N, C-alpha and C positions, 0 to 999 in steps of 0.2 A: 503494500499498498503506500504510495506516493507521500500522501499528506492524511495528518488525523482527520476524522471526521466530527462534525457537532452531534453530540449525543441527543439533543433537543431536535435537530433536523432528523434523526431516526425515530424518535419517540412521535414527532407530528406526523411523519409518513406514515407510520404502524396504525396511529389513529385515524387517518384519513381514508385508509384502505376500506372496500366494500367488497360485494360480489362481483362488482364490474370493474374494480380498480385495484394495480397490483404496484407495490413499490419496490426500486431496486437502488442499491449502491454502486456507483461508478468507483471501483477500488483504485483507479489510477488517480482520479481527479478527487475524490471525497464527495462528489455531488450526488445527492438523495433526488430521484425521479419518482412519479407516481404516472404510470401509463394505463390507460382503458382498455378493455378487451377489444372493444371495437377498434383501436388505433392497431393492435396487434393484429386483429383479421384484416384491416386494410393494407398493412405493411406485409403481410403473408401473400396478398392478392396482387401487391405490386403498384399498389396506389400511391400517389405523391402526397396526398395530404389526409389527414384524419378528418372523417366525414363528420363527426361532431364539431371540433373546435377549427378546422381548416388550419391547422398547424402543421407543419413537415413531419414525417415520420422517421426522421434520423434516429432519434432515441429509440424507438421502437424496435428498429433495423437492429441497433447497436446491441440491445438485449437480447434480441433473436438470435444473435450471431454468436453470443454468449461468451465473448472474450474478456471485456471489462467490467461486465455487471454481474451482481450477485442478488437473489431476492432476498428482500427484509422478512421477517416471519411475517407470515399471513394470517388472516383473523380465525382460522382455524387452529393454528399453532398458538395463538395469543389467547382463544378461549375467554372471552369475557364474563361468559354465562359463569364459568368455573371462578372466576375471579370475584363476581358477585356471591357465589357461595361462600368463598372464603372469607370475604368481608363480613357477611351475615353472621357466620360461626366466631368471628372474632370480636364482635360487639359484647361487651362484658354483662350487658344485661339479658338476660335469660328470655323475658318476654320479648324486648326489641327483636333478639336475634330470631326467636322463632316466627316473629311477624315478618321480618325480611326474607327468611327463608321460604315462607308461604305464598309471598309475593312473586317468588321465581315459577310458581306452578301454572301451568295454562297458558294460554294466548296473550300475548301483549306483555310478556313478563318483565322485557326490561323496562319499559315505561311504569308499569306497577311497581317494580323493585324502587325505581329512582322516586316515585309517588311517595311510597311509603317510607322511605329514607328522608325525604323531606318532612312528611307529616310527623315522624319521630325525632326530628332534629338531628338527623345522622347523615343529611347530604353532603353538607362540606366535608364530613370525614369520609363519607364515601370516596368523593373526588379527590382527596389527598390520597387514600388507598389505592384507587385507580390508577394515580399519576406514579406513583412508586411502584406499582406493579411493572407498568409499561418500561419504568427506567430499568428494572430488575431485568426484563426480558431483554431490553436494549442493549444493556451490559453483557449480559451472557451470552447472546448473539454476536455480539463484536469481540469477547472473548474466545468462542469457540471457532470464528472466521478470522482470528489474528488480525482484527482491526484495531488501529490505535484511536481513541476518541479523546473528546474532550469535553467538558462542561461550561457552557457560556456564563 
């Protein structure tokens, strides 16, 4: 790796990912990029521009070439649902813990969990826990991939 990468850039990219967006680190420049599945499809089809943004597909082609880019942990590796379970189990008040765990059942679990955390006065604690969890995942990923990083 030529330059250390900002741990905050890695965390931000991991949080921004979705079913349709993936993030990568350029191991030469330290740049973190997020690319849509649509851009990858367009690059593979030989198109010149991303159909959604109109931007060139150079980065998507470079990622597909597989030389300078490595994938950041995706949303399945991050597993925010499990993160919420760990938070709920860490709450010292047993009743609050049970309410938070119950909020994770059924449809709309992510929203219901956050609403429940807010109602219980735990939302700020959840955001701190989540931020720390993302940082731990980012640090572990950097260490595993022998990537030097810095905290801005």
